[in-house]
Z-matrix of the N, CA and C atoms (Angstrom, degrees):
N
C 1 1.443
C 2 1.523 1 109.15
N 3 1.274 2 116.42 1 129.66
C 4 1.455 3 121.81 2 179.20
C 5 1.507 4 110.21 3 -101.63
N 6 1.285 5 116.43 4 128.83
C 7 1.454 6 121.03 5 -178.80
C 8 1.512 7 110.47 6 -96.84
N 9 1.283 8 114.92 7 148.28
C 10 1.461 9 120.39 8 175.65
C 11 1.519 10 109.40 9 -67.12
N 12 1.317 11 116.61 10 139.83
C 13 1.459 12 119.91 11 179.80
C 14 1.522 13 111.69 12 -72.74
N 15 1.343 14 117.29 13 -9.93
C 16 1.450 15 119.43 14 -179.90
C 17 1.517 16 112.51 15 -100.17
N 18 1.316 17 117.98 16 -14.60
C 19 1.457 18 121.11 17 -177.62
C 20 1.523 19 112.25 18 -75.93
N 21 1.334 20 115.60 19 149.21
C 22 1.462 21 119.36 20 -179.35
C 23 1.511 22 111.34 21 -68.13
N 24 1.346 23 118.40 22 -29.44
C 25 1.464 24 119.67 23 178.23
C 26 1.526 25 110.37 24 -67.90
N 27 1.336 26 117.51 25 -32.03
C 28 1.464 27 120.02 26 176.52
C 29 1.520 28 110.45 27 -66.00
N 30 1.322 29 116.29 28 -40.10
C 31 1.460 30 120.26 29 179.85
C 32 1.517 31 109.77 30 -65.40
N 33 1.339 32 117.90 31 -43.85
C 34 1.465 33 120.99 32 178.51
C 35 1.516 34 110.60 33 -62.96
N 36 1.338 35 117.87 34 -41.79
C 37 1.457 36 121.16 35 -179.92
C 38 1.518 37 110.10 36 -62.89
N 39 1.304 38 117.93 37 -45.00
C 40 1.457 39 121.43 38 179.84
C 41 1.518 40 111.24 39 -66.43
N 42 1.315 41 116.16 40 -32.00
C 43 1.464 42 121.12 41 -178.96
C 44 1.533 43 110.79 42 -58.76
N 45 1.329 44 117.29 43 -33.98
C 46 1.458 45 121.28 44 -176.75
C 47 1.524 46 113.49 45 -104.97
N 48 1.313 47 118.78 46 5.85
C 49 1.464 48 121.55 47 177.65
C 50 1.525 49 108.51 48 -66.44
N 51 1.350 50 118.66 49 137.37
C 52 1.474 51 120.56 50 -177.25
C 53 1.528 52 113.93 51 -53.21
N 54 1.303 53 117.38 52 -39.95
C 55 1.464 54 120.10 53 -178.54
C 56 1.530 55 110.43 54 -68.05
N 57 1.338 56 116.96 55 -39.99
C 58 1.468 57 120.43 56 177.63
C 59 1.528 58 110.49 57 -66.17
N 60 1.328 59 117.09 58 -38.89
C 61 1.473 60 120.16 59 177.51
C 62 1.525 61 111.35 60 -61.54
N 63 1.320 62 116.06 61 -45.17
C 64 1.470 63 119.57 62 178.37
C 65 1.521 64 110.22 63 -62.09
N 66 1.322 65 116.79 64 -43.21
C 67 1.461 66 120.28 65 179.62
C 68 1.518 67 112.47 66 -60.26
N 69 1.330 68 116.37 67 -43.42
C 70 1.469 69 119.07 68 178.21
C 71 1.520 70 111.60 69 -68.02
N 72 1.329 71 117.52 70 -39.04
C 73 1.462 72 120.73 71 178.91
C 74 1.530 73 110.47 72 -62.47
N 75 1.315 74 116.42 73 -45.11
C 76 1.465 75 120.31 74 178.69
C 77 1.523 76 110.42 75 -67.74
N 78 1.336 77 116.98 76 -34.95
C 79 1.455 78 120.03 77 176.10
C 80 1.520 79 112.50 78 -61.60
N 81 1.320 80 115.95 79 -30.16
C 82 1.459 81 120.59 80 178.93
C 83 1.526 82 111.33 81 -70.28
N 84 1.355 83 117.02 82 -45.70
C 85 1.470 84 117.94 83 -176.48
C 86 1.518 85 113.35 84 -99.48
N 87 1.312 86 118.68 85 -17.82
C 88 1.464 87 121.52 86 -171.27
C 89 1.502 88 115.14 87 -85.95
N 90 1.307 89 117.19 88 46.39
C 91 1.455 90 121.73 89 178.53
C 92 1.528 91 108.26 90 -122.08
N 93 1.322 92 117.45 91 96.73
C 94 1.471 93 120.93 92 -174.30
C 95 1.523 94 113.75 93 -54.68
N 96 1.334 95 117.53 94 -31.50
C 97 1.461 96 119.14 95 -177.61
C 98 1.530 97 112.67 96 -66.07
N 99 1.312 98 117.64 97 -13.13
C 100 1.473 99 121.15 98 176.69
C 101 1.528 100 112.55 99 -71.53
N 102 1.323 101 116.45 100 -20.89
C 103 1.456 102 121.20 101 -173.09
C 104 1.518 103 110.30 102 -116.41
N 105 1.333 104 116.97 103 149.21
C 106 1.469 105 118.40 104 174.40
C 107 1.527 106 109.74 105 -62.87
N 108 1.318 107 118.00 106 151.48
C 109 1.470 108 120.83 107 -176.48
C 110 1.535 109 113.81 108 -53.22
N 111 1.311 110 117.84 109 -37.59
C 112 1.464 111 120.05 110 -177.67
C 113 1.532 112 112.20 111 -71.88
N 114 1.340 113 118.02 112 -14.44
C 115 1.454 114 121.86 113 -177.43
C 116 1.534 115 112.72 114 -105.51
N 117 1.317 116 117.72 115 -10.03
C 118 1.460 117 120.93 116 -172.73
C 119 1.519 118 113.57 117 -59.31
N 120 1.320 119 118.28 118 -48.04
C 121 1.465 120 120.41 119 -178.22
C 122 1.516 121 111.35 120 -63.79
N 123 1.319 122 117.09 121 -45.77
C 124 1.465 123 120.80 122 179.86
C 125 1.525 124 110.67 123 -63.00
N 126 1.341 125 116.89 124 -41.93
C 127 1.464 126 120.23 125 178.62
C 128 1.525 127 109.95 126 -62.80
N 129 1.330 128 117.22 127 -41.50
C 130 1.464 129 120.48 128 178.37
C 131 1.514 130 112.49 129 -61.05
N 132 1.324 131 116.99 130 -43.57
C 133 1.470 132 121.03 131 179.66
C 134 1.526 133 110.53 132 -65.83
N 135 1.325 134 116.31 133 -47.57
C 136 1.466 135 120.32 134 -178.45
C 137 1.527 136 110.78 135 -62.70
N 138 1.322 137 117.36 136 -48.15
C 139 1.457 138 119.57 137 -178.25
C 140 1.527 139 111.86 138 -69.51
N 141 1.336 140 118.51 139 -30.09
C 142 1.468 141 119.31 140 174.33
C 143 1.522 142 109.25 141 -64.66
N 144 1.330 143 117.34 142 -43.68
C 145 1.469 144 120.18 143 177.76
C 146 1.526 145 111.26 144 -61.68
N 147 1.326 146 116.41 145 -42.79
C 148 1.464 147 119.86 146 177.52
C 149 1.525 148 110.02 147 -60.91
N 150 1.323 149 117.11 148 -44.20
C 151 1.463 150 121.22 149 178.33
C 152 1.523 151 110.71 150 -60.00
N 153 1.325 152 116.88 151 -47.34
C 154 1.462 153 120.65 152 -179.80
C 155 1.527 154 111.03 153 -59.90
N 156 1.322 155 116.74 154 -43.28
C 157 1.468 156 119.96 155 -178.91
C 158 1.531 157 110.78 156 -68.63
N 159 1.317 158 116.51 157 -48.02
C 160 1.467 159 120.48 158 -176.98
C 161 1.524 160 111.48 159 -60.18
N 162 1.327 161 117.64 160 -40.55
C 163 1.453 162 119.35 161 -175.94
C 164 1.526 163 113.23 162 -91.71
N 165 1.320 164 119.31 163 -17.78
C 166 1.464 165 120.78 164 176.12
C 167 1.525 166 111.34 165 -87.16
N 168 1.315 167 117.42 166 -29.21
C 169 1.462 168 121.09 167 -174.94
C 170 1.530 169 113.78 168 -58.32
N 171 1.332 170 120.33 169 -47.93
C 172 1.474 171 118.03 170 178.69
C 173 1.530 172 112.94 171 -60.15
N 174 1.319 173 117.20 172 -39.08
C 175 1.464 174 120.35 173 178.40
C 176 1.528 175 110.28 174 -65.82
N 177 1.325 176 116.05 175 -42.13
C 178 1.461 177 120.76 176 178.72
C 179 1.526 178 110.29 177 -61.53
N 180 1.318 179 117.15 178 -47.57
C 181 1.461 180 120.93 179 -178.45
C 182 1.527 181 111.54 180 -63.38
N 183 1.328 182 116.16 181 -40.35
C 184 1.463 183 119.43 182 176.98
C 185 1.527 184 110.10 183 -61.80
N 186 1.338 185 116.55 184 -46.50
C 187 1.457 186 120.23 185 -179.85
C 188 1.522 187 113.51 186 -64.20
N 189 1.311 188 116.86 187 -33.51
C 190 1.466 189 121.31 188 -177.15
C 191 1.525 190 112.78 189 -80.83
N 192 1.335 191 117.48 190 -39.27
C 193 1.460 192 120.05 191 -170.22
C 194 1.525 193 116.19 192 -110.19
N 195 1.308 194 117.94 193 -10.49
C 196 1.464 195 119.38 194 179.08
C 197 1.526 196 109.57 195 -72.74
N 198 1.332 197 117.39 196 138.75
C 199 1.469 198 119.27 197 173.74
C 200 1.524 199 109.94 198 -58.56
N 201 1.317 200 116.92 199 152.95
C 202 1.464 201 120.47 200 -170.99
C 203 1.523 202 112.15 201 -58.31
N 204 1.330 203 119.08 202 -37.13
C 205 1.457 204 120.45 203 -179.80
C 206 1.527 205 111.13 204 -68.93
N 207 1.316 206 117.14 205 -40.81
C 208 1.467 207 121.21 206 176.55
C 209 1.528 208 109.42 207 -64.19
N 210 1.331 209 116.88 208 -41.10
C 211 1.464 210 120.94 209 177.39
C 212 1.523 211 110.52 210 -62.22
N 213 1.322 212 116.57 211 -44.72
C 214 1.464 213 121.48 212 -178.83
C 215 1.528 214 111.10 213 -59.83
N 216 1.318 215 116.79 214 -37.21
C 217 1.460 216 120.91 215 179.93
C 218 1.533 217 110.82 216 -83.84
N 219 1.323 218 117.35 217 -39.76
C 220 1.458 219 121.38 218 -173.41
C 221 1.514 220 115.78 219 -80.14
N 222 1.328 221 118.27 220 -33.05
C 223 1.472 222 120.92 221 -175.47
C 224 1.535 223 112.60 222 -60.04
N 225 1.334 224 119.84 223 -46.43
C 226 1.476 225 118.15 224 177.89
C 227 1.534 226 112.42 225 -62.92
N 228 1.329 227 116.95 226 -35.75
C 229 1.456 228 120.24 227 176.83
C 230 1.525 229 110.72 228 -63.34
N 231 1.327 230 117.66 229 -44.46
C 232 1.463 231 121.06 230 178.88
C 233 1.528 232 111.21 231 -64.56
N 234 1.330 233 116.72 232 -38.16
C 235 1.464 234 120.36 233 176.30
C 236 1.526 235 109.96 234 -61.85
N 237 1.313 236 117.39 235 -46.61
C 238 1.472 237 121.74 236 179.96
C 239 1.526 238 111.01 237 -61.58
N 240 1.334 239 117.11 238 -35.96
C 241 1.468 240 120.67 239 179.88
C 242 1.525 241 112.21 240 -64.64
N 243 1.308 242 117.68 241 -18.64
C 244 1.464 243 120.53 242 -177.94
C 245 1.521 244 112.59 243 -92.65
N 246 1.320 245 117.43 244 -0.83
C 247 1.450 246 120.33 245 174.72
C 248 1.526 247 108.51 246 -79.45
N 249 1.322 248 116.60 247 141.83
C 250 1.471 249 121.13 248 -177.22
C 251 1.521 250 110.04 249 -128.29
N 252 1.295 251 116.50 250 59.67
C 253 1.456 252 120.17 251 -175.60
C 254 1.526 253 112.29 252 -96.17
N 255 1.321 254 117.97 253 -27.66
C 256 1.463 255 121.07 254 -171.20
C 257 1.529 256 112.68 255 -57.47
N 258 1.303 257 118.29 256 -45.37
C 259 1.460 258 120.45 257 -177.91
C 260 1.520 259 111.14 258 -62.82
N 261 1.315 260 116.81 259 -42.85
C 262 1.471 261 119.54 260 178.63
C 263 1.522 262 110.83 261 -61.40
N 264 1.324 263 115.40 262 -43.64
C 265 1.456 264 119.82 263 179.27
C 266 1.530 265 110.75 264 -62.22
N 267 1.335 266 116.35 265 -44.74
C 268 1.461 267 119.88 266 -179.93
C 269 1.524 268 111.91 267 -64.23
N 270 1.335 269 116.87 268 -40.58
C 271 1.464 270 119.62 269 178.71
C 272 1.528 271 110.86 270 -64.12
N 273 1.324 272 117.68 271 -43.61
C 274 1.464 273 120.59 272 -179.64
C 275 1.528 274 111.06 273 -65.28
N 276 1.325 275 117.03 274 -42.26
C 277 1.463 276 119.56 275 176.86
C 278 1.522 277 110.51 276 -64.87
N 279 1.323 278 116.83 277 -36.16
C 280 1.465 279 121.00 278 176.89
C 281 1.515 280 112.04 279 -62.69
N 282 1.326 281 116.63 280 -36.90
C 283 1.470 282 120.70 281 177.29
C 284 1.523 283 109.70 282 -64.78
N 285 1.334 284 116.69 283 -45.32
C 286 1.462 285 120.14 284 179.56
C 287 1.532 286 110.78 285 -61.76
N 288 1.328 287 116.87 286 -42.29
C 289 1.464 288 120.23 287 179.17
C 290 1.525 289 111.26 288 -67.77
N 291 1.315 290 116.71 289 -38.86
C 292 1.470 291 120.19 290 178.99
C 293 1.522 292 110.96 291 -64.93
N 294 1.328 293 117.11 292 -36.13
C 295 1.464 294 120.19 293 178.23
C 296 1.521 295 111.61 294 -63.39
N 297 1.336 296 116.90 295 -28.73
C 298 1.466 297 119.67 296 175.75
C 299 1.523 298 110.92 297 -64.26
N 300 1.338 299 116.80 298 -26.81
C 301 1.469 300 121.58 299 178.94
C 302 1.522 301 112.37 300 -86.56
N 303 1.329 302 116.64 301 -16.89
C 304 1.458 303 120.01 302 179.42
C 305 1.523 304 111.71 303 143.20
N 306 1.316 305 114.80 304 161.93
C 307 1.468 306 121.56 305 -176.78
C 308 1.529 307 110.97 306 -64.23
N 309 1.324 308 117.41 307 -40.60
C 310 1.468 309 119.93 308 -179.05
C 311 1.526 310 111.26 309 -62.95
N 312 1.316 311 117.30 310 -40.10
C 313 1.472 312 120.88 311 177.48
C 314 1.528 313 110.42 312 -64.59
N 315 1.333 314 116.26 313 -39.07
C 316 1.463 315 120.33 314 177.25
C 317 1.521 316 111.96 315 -64.76
N 318 1.322 317 116.17 316 -40.70
C 319 1.479 318 120.15 317 177.92
C 320 1.526 319 110.99 318 -61.98
N 321 1.325 320 115.89 319 -44.20
C 322 1.471 321 119.73 320 179.79
C 323 1.527 322 110.71 321 -63.34
N 324 1.319 323 115.77 322 -41.27
C 325 1.468 324 119.29 323 -177.04
C 326 1.526 325 111.86 324 -70.71
N 327 1.328 326 118.40 325 -38.78
C 328 1.462 327 120.54 326 -178.41
C 329 1.528 328 111.51 327 -71.09
N 330 1.340 329 116.96 328 -19.77
C 331 1.475 330 120.64 329 176.42
C 332 1.519 331 111.92 330 -58.31
N 333 1.345 332 116.65 331 -28.01
C 334 1.464 333 120.60 332 179.31
C 335 1.529 334 112.24 333 -71.09
N 336 1.317 335 116.87 334 -15.38
C 337 1.462 336 120.71 335 -175.63
C 338 1.521 337 113.49 336 -107.00
N 339 1.313 338 117.22 337 -24.97
C 340 1.463 339 120.21 338 -172.83
C 341 1.522 340 110.39 339 -125.17
N 342 1.311 341 115.77 340 159.07
C 343 1.467 342 119.81 341 179.12
C 344 1.524 343 112.39 342 -100.54
N 345 1.336 344 118.00 343 -4.68
C 346 1.467 345 120.37 344 -179.13
C 347 1.525 346 111.26 345 -81.46
N 348 1.316 347 115.44 346 165.47
C 349 1.458 348 121.69 347 177.34
C 350 1.526 349 108.45 348 -72.02
N 351 1.315 350 116.53 349 126.64
C 352 1.462 351 120.32 350 -176.51
C 353 1.527 352 113.03 351 -104.49
N 354 1.328 353 117.94 352 2.85
C 355 1.467 354 121.73 353 -173.21
C 356 1.529 355 113.32 354 -61.17
N 357 1.307 356 118.65 355 -31.84
C 358 1.468 357 120.77 356 -175.31
C 359 1.531 358 113.00 357 -104.74
N 360 1.314 359 118.23 358 9.31
C 361 1.467 360 119.72 359 -176.76
C 362 1.516 361 111.53 360 -77.39
N 363 1.337 362 115.75 361 136.87
C 364 1.453 363 120.57 362 173.18
C 365 1.537 364 108.11 363 -89.19
N 366 1.328 365 118.75 364 172.83
C 367 1.474 366 120.21 365 -176.14
C 368 1.529 367 114.34 366 -55.21
N 369 1.340 368 117.45 367 -39.51
C 370 1.469 369 119.21 368 179.54
C 371 1.524 370 111.56 369 -65.18
N 372 1.334 371 116.74 370 -40.19
C 373 1.461 372 120.28 371 179.46
C 374 1.530 373 111.52 372 -72.38
N 375 1.307 374 117.17 373 -29.93
C 376 1.470 375 120.44 374 175.55
C 377 1.528 376 109.21 375 -65.35
N 378 1.328 377 116.44 376 -47.48
C 379 1.473 378 120.27 377 177.18
C 380 1.529 379 110.13 378 -60.90
N 381 1.313 380 116.49 379 -44.21
C 382 1.460 381 120.98 380 179.76
C 383 1.532 382 111.53 381 -59.95
N 384 1.322 383 116.85 382 -41.56
C 385 1.466 384 120.44 383 179.03
C 386 1.525 385 110.44 384 -62.97
N 387 1.330 386 116.93 385 -41.50
C 388 1.468 387 120.20 386 178.76
C 389 1.524 388 110.62 387 -65.44
N 390 1.337 389 117.90 388 -43.73
C 391 1.471 390 121.12 389 179.32
C 392 1.527 391 111.24 390 -64.41
N 393 1.331 392 115.81 391 -43.43
C 394 1.467 393 119.55 392 179.75
C 395 1.521 394 111.14 393 -62.22
N 396 1.316 395 116.71 394 -42.20
C 397 1.456 396 120.10 395 179.07
C 398 1.527 397 111.04 396 -62.75
N 399 1.321 398 116.35 397 -41.82
C 400 1.465 399 119.70 398 178.18
C 401 1.523 400 111.04 399 -62.51
N 402 1.314 401 117.83 400 -45.11
C 403 1.461 402 119.40 401 -177.55
C 404 1.526 403 112.10 402 -70.77
N 405 1.327 404 117.39 403 -35.58
C 406 1.466 405 119.55 404 177.06
C 407 1.526 406 110.74 405 -65.29
N 408 1.311 407 116.26 406 -39.76
C 409 1.459 408 120.48 407 -177.63
C 410 1.518 409 113.09 408 -82.60
N 411 1.320 410 117.72 409 -7.70
C 412 1.459 411 120.97 410 173.99
C 413 1.528 412 110.21 411 -57.28
N 414 1.310 413 116.82 412 -37.40
C 415 1.460 414 120.53 413 179.08
C 416 1.523 415 111.44 414 -60.72
N 417 1.330 416 116.42 415 -47.32
C 418 1.461 417 120.03 416 -179.29
C 419 1.519 418 112.06 417 -70.22
N 420 1.310 419 117.16 418 -32.81
C 421 1.457 420 121.55 419 -171.95
C 422 1.521 421 114.56 420 -86.91
N 423 1.301 422 118.07 421 -32.86
C 424 1.461 423 121.35 422 -174.53
C 425 1.532 424 111.64 423 -124.58
N 426 1.322 425 117.13 424 -51.82
C 427 1.466 426 121.25 425 -173.36
C 428 1.529 427 111.80 426 -66.23
N 429 1.334 428 118.37 427 -44.45
C 430 1.470 429 120.68 428 -178.38
C 431 1.525 430 112.04 429 -61.32
N 432 1.349 431 119.84 430 -48.47
C 433 1.466 432 117.46 431 177.10
C 434 1.527 433 113.08 432 -59.78
N 435 1.327 434 117.27 433 -40.22
C 436 1.471 435 119.65 434 178.29
C 437 1.525 436 111.19 435 -64.01
N 438 1.325 437 117.53 436 -42.81
C 439 1.458 438 121.47 437 179.26
C 440 1.528 439 111.18 438 -61.99
N 441 1.332 440 116.56 439 -52.01
C 442 1.465 441 119.49 440 -178.54
C 443 1.523 442 111.45 441 -64.19
N 444 1.320 443 117.74 442 -33.69
C 445 1.459 444 120.79 443 176.22
C 446 1.530 445 110.23 444 -66.17
N 447 1.328 446 116.78 445 -42.33
C 448 1.469 447 120.78 446 -179.69
C 449 1.528 448 111.72 447 -66.49
N 450 1.323 449 117.30 448 -38.42
C 451 1.465 450 120.99 449 -176.36
C 452 1.530 451 112.29 450 -83.31
N 453 1.334 452 117.15 451 -43.35
C 454 1.467 453 120.45 452 -171.59
C 455 1.520 454 114.15 453 -112.10
N 456 1.322 455 118.92 454 5.13
C 457 1.452 456 123.22 455 -176.36
C 458 1.520 457 109.35 456 69.78
N 459 1.302 458 116.17 457 -157.23
C 460 1.452 459 121.12 458 -171.18
C 461 1.525 460 113.64 459 -61.45
N 462 1.315 461 118.56 460 -40.62
C 463 1.471 462 119.96 461 -177.06
C 464 1.520 463 111.93 462 -68.59
N 465 1.324 464 117.76 463 -15.88
C 466 1.456 465 121.25 464 175.86
C 467 1.516 466 113.25 465 -64.86
N 468 1.341 467 117.73 466 -18.47
C 469 1.460 468 120.53 467 178.49
C 470 1.526 469 110.97 468 -65.21
N 471 1.328 470 117.10 469 -37.55
C 472 1.463 471 120.51 470 175.08
C 473 1.515 472 111.16 471 -66.19
N 474 1.335 473 116.06 472 -38.04
C 475 1.466 474 120.00 473 176.82
C 476 1.522 475 110.93 474 -65.42
N 477 1.329 476 116.30 475 -38.99
C 478 1.469 477 119.74 476 178.94
C 479 1.518 478 110.36 477 -59.52
N 480 1.315 479 116.05 478 -45.78
C 481 1.462 480 119.62 479 179.91
C 482 1.528 481 110.97 480 -62.57
N 483 1.315 482 116.69 481 -43.00
C 484 1.469 483 119.99 482 -179.36
C 485 1.523 484 111.06 483 -68.18
N 486 1.321 485 117.39 484 -32.52
C 487 1.465 486 120.82 485 -177.82
C 488 1.522 487 112.25 486 -78.29
N 489 1.316 488 117.82 487 -36.30
C 490 1.457 489 121.98 488 -171.99
C 491 1.519 490 112.59 489 -88.86
N 492 1.316 491 118.55 490 -45.12
C 493 1.456 492 119.84 491 -167.75
C 494 1.512 493 116.50 492 -76.73
N 495 1.353 494 121.90 493 -24.27
C 496 1.468 495 116.82 494 173.70
C 497 1.528 496 111.68 495 -62.02
N 498 1.328 497 116.60 496 -36.17
C 499 1.456 498 120.66 497 179.32
C 500 1.525 499 110.03 498 -69.42
N 501 1.317 500 118.43 499 -39.55
C 502 1.454 501 122.14 500 -177.07
C 503 1.511 502 112.50 501 -73.75
N 504 1.313 503 118.04 502 -20.85
C 505 1.461 504 121.57 503 -177.03
C 506 1.528 505 111.20 504 -53.57
N 507 1.307 506 117.57 505 -33.28
C 508 1.459 507 121.30 506 -175.85
C 509 1.525 508 112.64 507 -108.61
N 510 1.348 509 117.35 508 14.28
C 511 1.458 510 121.30 509 -179.29
C 512 1.520 511 113.68 510 -86.45
N 513 1.320 512 118.11 511 1.33
C 514 1.457 513 120.01 512 -178.94
C 515 1.507 514 112.59 513 91.32
N 516 1.332 515 119.25 514 -1.61
C 517 1.448 516 122.35 515 176.98
C 518 1.519 517 107.82 516 -96.29
N 519 1.324 518 115.40 517 150.11
C 520 1.456 519 117.12 518 177.37
C 521 1.514 520 110.39 519 -86.72
N 522 1.313 521 117.04 520 175.33
C 523 1.458 522 122.34 521 -175.91
C 524 1.523 523 111.53 522 -91.92
N 525 1.328 524 117.70 523 11.91
C 526 1.466 525 120.04 524 179.21
C 527 1.507 526 110.41 525 -71.63
N 528 1.318 527 115.16 526 161.99
C 529 1.450 528 121.93 527 178.21
C 530 1.500 529 108.99 528 -85.81
């Protein structure tokens, strides 16, 4: 079932999505200016470990203690919950729709996806920037969860989130799903 991005139920659903939770958690601690310069690296390492443990532990416990039939049914669902493609898709579609209103609207909309200056982009370059951002983030959104799941089993999904999203926090993308 696909929810409207404007409906309040969509906002509530996204609020509790695992990827959105990780993004908000990292947003809370992932601000270097909160710490003195001599403490920033240590704080980053410690809080990354805390993030990895906090978000891997539920997956680990489910994998360890769930009966095999519940695991067989639940594990693919948990894997799917760790995919973060919807926001990228919505942003790219938003760019295409904004371009229908004009180049300036497209430039403003693509700014949410890229960190480069968009003031001089023509419509083809605006579309290209949106496509490039989607393909670059495909790794973080789909490939990383699959990789960590394949290597570390179910609890690797928490590790994937901890490994991928601190880097993305400052990439100009939001923490939405």
